[in-house]
N, C-alpha and C positions, 0 to 999 in steps of 0.2 A: 550095280545093275549089269555090268559087263556087256554093254552093247557093242563093244569093239573087240571082243575076244577073237583071237586068231588074226587080228589086223596088225600090220607093221607100218608105222608112219614115219616119214621124214618131214620135218618141219623146218623150213628156212626162216631165219629171223626169229628164232625161238627163245632167245635169251631174255627177252623182256616184252612188256606190253601184250599185244594181242597174241603173238606167237607163244609166249610163255603161258598165257591162259589156256590156249589150245593144247599145249603139251601136257599141262597138268590135268585138264579135263579128260583128254584121251587116255592118259595113263590110268586115271580112276575108272575108266570104262573098260579097261582090260587090254588096251593096245600096248604093243612094244613101240617105244618112241625114240627116235634119233633127233636130238635138238642140234641144229646146225646154225652157226652164227659167226659173223666176223669177230665178235667178242667171244672168243673160244672159252675163256675162263668163266664168263657168265653162263655160257652154255653148259659147261661141266658142273658148275655149281647148281644150276637148275636141275640137271639130271640127278645129281647127288641127293637133292632135296626130295625128288620124286621117289628115289630108291628108299630113302628113310621112311617114306610113307607106304612102302610095300609095292610100289610100281616098278616097272622095268624100263629104264631109260639110260642113254649115253649121250654125251655131248661131244660135238666135233666142230672143226673149223670149216667155214665156207665163205668164199668171196663171191657174192652174187654177180659181180661184174666180170668174173672170169669163168669161162665155160669149162675149163679143165677142173677147176675147183668144184663146180657143181657136179660134174661127172664123178669126181672122187667121193663126194658125199653120198651120192646115190649108190655107187659101188660098195662103199663102206657099209651102208645099211643092209645091202643084200648079203655081204660077207658076215656081218654081225648076226643077222636074224634069219638068213636063208631065203628071204623074199622081201618085196616091197609091195604093199597093197594100197597105200595111201600117200599121196604127195601133196603137201600143203605149201604152195609157192607164195610166200608171205613177205619177202623182202621188198621194201620200197623206200625211196629217197624223196625228199623235197627240200627246196632251198629258196626261201623268200627273198634273199638278197640278190640272187642271180636269175631266178625263174620268174620273169616279170611278164609284161604284155608282149604281143607279137612283134612290135617294133624294137623293143628293148631287151628281149630275152637274150641271155648269154648263150651263144650257139654251142660252145663247148659243154655248157650245163645241159642244154637240150640233148646232145648226144649221150652224155653221162646218164641222164634219167631214162632215155629210151633203152639204153643198155641194161641198166640195173632193174628198172621197173617193168619192162616189157620183154626184152630178150631173155632175161633170166627165167621168166615164166615159160617161154618157148623151150629153153634148154632143159629146165627141170622136167617138163613133160617129155621132151625128146629122149632123155636118158632113162626116165622111169618106165616109159611105155613098153619097151621090149621085155623088161622084167615082169611087168604086170601081165603081159600076154602069156608069159611062161607060168604065172601063178593062176591063170584062169580069169583074170579081170582085176579091176581096181577102181579107185576113186581119186581123181585129181581135183584139187580145190585151189582156186587162185584168189588172192586178195586184190580186188578192184577198188573202187572208191566212188562215192557220189560225185566226185569231181569229174568222173567220166561221163556223167549224164547232164551236166549243166555248165554253162559258161561262168567265168569269174573275172574279176579285175586283174588278177595276177595268176601265176602258176600255169601258164599255157602249156609248158612241157609236161608237167605232172598230169594235168587233165587229159592231154592227148595220149600220154602213155597209158593211163588207166582206162580210157576209152578203148585203146588197143587191147587191153587185157580182157575187156568184156567180149569183144568179137573173137579174139583168139580162143577164148573159152568155148564159143560156139563151134569154131573150126575143129578143135580137138574132139569135142563131143561128136561131131558129125563124122569125122574120119575114122574114129576108133571105137564107136559104139558097138559095132558088130563083134568086137572082141571083148565085150562086156566091160569096157572101160568107160566110166562116166566122167564127165568134166563139168564142174559148176564153179561159180565164183560167189564171193560175198562182197558187198559194197558197203563199207561202214560210212556213217556220217561222222559227226564229232564224237569221239570216244575218249573218255577220261583215262588215257594211259598215263604213266608217270611223265612221259615227255610232254604231253598236253598240259598236265597239271603244273609242270615246272616252267613252261614257256609261254602259256597263254594268259594274258592279263584277265582279271576278273571281268572287266568291261566287255571283252571279246566273248567270254563264256556267257555273260548275260545277254549279249546280242544274239547268240545262237539260241539260247533258251527262249527268247521272245518269239522265235519263229518255229519252234518245235510244236508238234501237236500234243506231245506228252509233256508232263510238267517236270521232267528230269533229263539229264544227259545219259548217254550210254556208258557202260563199263566194259572193260575187256572181255568179261565173261559173257556179255551179250553176243559178241561175235564168236566167242569160244563155243557156246552151246549150239550156235548155228552150224559151225564147222563140224562139230561132232555129229550132228544130224546128217550132214552131207557125206560124212565118212562112213556112216552106219548103213546097214541094209534097210533101215526104215525109209531111206530115200532112193531105193533101188530102181525106181521108175522115173527119177528126176535127172535130167541131163541137159546141158547147154544153157542152164539158167543162171542168172545173177540175182541173188537175193539181196534186196536193199534193206540194210539194218541201220535206220537213221532217225528213228523216233518221230516219223511223220514230218520231218523238216521240209520235204519237197512235195508234199501231197496236195497242198492247198493253194489257192490264189494267194500270191505273196502279199497282197494288201490286207489280208484278213486281220492281223493284229492291229494295224493302224486304223482300219475301219472300225473295229470294235472300240478303240480308244476314242475315235471321232464320235461314235454314237453315245458313249458315256458323257462326253463333254457337251453334246447337243441336248442332253436331258437335264443338264445342270441349270 
């Protein structure tokens, strides 16, 4: 369909999971894609696969915890393709062993997650915006999380960092909209990335499924298609928004599944 013809996209965290899905879908839609990842070999392999399918992609290294590395990835994109029109800030970390409740969270882990999950988004936008202004505009898309909208028993640093992404998205949209630069975010719920499949016990997956409005979990492509839409001109009048892609997990009174079970038992 070539919805992204003439677009040049930098995707951080693009070697696997959601980032990889976005890279593949953007390339299919005609975008030139730079896949940046700490796993540089994975990024290069992903780019090679895209090229074998007729797309235009390259893989590069990025350390999202290092501002100079982020700038180098942005500069490389402009040198490689002459411009940057789409910035997908997608890197995120979580650590269930150290990112606990408010009293017990490891403070070094707090600082690490704020740096990688939030500051990297700021810096990705900071370095891309001047080039987008030269190109006449662009679209910045950030990966937030449903953890930024609801409290949880653990992961206080992760949730706070993702809430920061949601509001930083609004600030970028407000401050640079007059330059035809849009900024939106996508907030995934539980997505069956390879990491989720490999690390989440079936009991946990079933627990999430119980509270989803839909009868299935999300796939990386569900986020990928949303990001492609936000990168395309189809969304040219949308900015400052965070689209929640979470299967209806958070839309209902949380007692609904238990109440339905109660009613079934009452009829027995």
